[in-house]
Legacy VTK file of the C-alpha trace (Angstrom):
# vtk DataFile Version 3.0
C-alpha trace
ASCII
DATASET POLYDATA
POINTS 91 float
-20.096 3.355 16.067
-24.210 3.541 14.523
-25.139 1.969 17.801
-23.400 3.880 20.133
-25.022 7.438 18.230
-28.428 5.399 18.458
-28.278 4.799 14.787
-32.379 4.344 13.816
-32.509 3.023 10.498
-30.620 4.561 8.235
-30.219 8.411 9.900
-27.623 8.850 12.503
-27.467 11.345 15.521
-25.882 14.592 15.505
-22.075 13.734 14.675
-22.546 10.653 14.394
-21.544 10.612 10.245
-18.566 12.417 10.398
-17.656 10.009 13.081
-18.777 7.314 10.800
-16.757 8.913 7.555
-13.275 9.670 10.117
-13.301 6.016 11.424
-13.213 4.407 7.696
-11.456 6.639 6.565
-8.992 6.548 8.764
-9.583 2.309 8.604
-8.738 3.065 4.531
-5.226 5.096 5.430
-4.737 1.821 8.161
-5.207 -1.022 5.534
-3.178 1.143 2.796
-0.745 1.045 5.809
-0.771 -2.346 6.172
-0.390 -3.499 2.297
2.106 -1.284 1.597
4.896 -2.543 5.010
3.971 -5.848 3.522
5.263 -5.365 0.115
7.970 -2.777 1.274
9.835 -5.771 3.175
8.783 -8.307 0.929
10.977 -5.979 -1.837
13.655 -5.412 0.768
13.413 -9.405 1.168
14.335 -10.271 -2.827
16.836 -7.271 -3.019
18.800 -8.930 0.100
18.497 -12.185 -1.874
20.422 -10.828 -4.663
23.580 -11.464 -4.350
22.506 -15.630 -4.197
19.503 -14.877 -6.948
20.184 -14.177 -10.721
19.029 -10.606 -9.946
20.904 -7.814 -11.696
21.481 -4.622 -10.433
18.522 -3.123 -12.710
16.035 -5.387 -11.138
17.832 -4.399 -7.514
17.320 -0.409 -8.830
13.639 -0.638 -10.303
12.800 -2.514 -6.906
14.775 0.628 -5.015
12.518 3.328 -7.756
9.531 0.972 -6.582
10.448 1.414 -3.113
10.449 5.221 -3.924
7.397 5.446 -5.129
5.760 3.202 -2.388
7.230 6.184 0.058
5.658 8.831 -2.053
2.441 7.263 -2.238
1.827 6.231 -5.840
-0.832 4.091 -6.706
0.328 0.357 -5.462
-1.928 -0.891 -8.363
0.655 1.372 -10.788
3.432 0.467 -8.650
3.703 -3.043 -8.891
3.211 -2.911 -12.929
5.894 -0.767 -13.433
8.165 -2.517 -11.003
7.009 -6.379 -13.056
7.759 -4.334 -16.803
10.739 -3.510 -14.850
11.867 -7.062 -14.336
10.910 -8.830 -17.326
12.720 -5.822 -19.861
15.739 -6.642 -21.347
17.505 -4.514 -20.991
LINES 1 92
91 0 1 2 3 4 5 6 7 8 9 10 11 12 13 14 15 16 17 18 19 20 21 22 23 24 25 26 27 28 29 30 31 32 33 34 35 36 37 38 39 40 41 42 43 44 45 46 47 48 49 50 51 52 53 54 55 56 57 58 59 60 61 62 63 64 65 66 67 68 69 70 71 72 73 74 75 76 77 78 79 80 81 82 83 84 85 86 87 88 89 90
């Protein structure tokens, strides 16, 4: 992208910085979507295996809440931490 905008050192031709920032924003969005889709698939897999494993309704509830939070753009790390705390709780 820098070459196409005629990069000379650290400076870009007119419109180059805006295009670069937009590309970085799109890449961040795409990366977050990929991570969320992967985690959602993993959570669905865990939940679908719940009947054959030792998962309780409480565990399945925490998994569903985590999936809901991902749809509402809660920070991934905080969301997974909350899930882990919920899964290890004795309730």
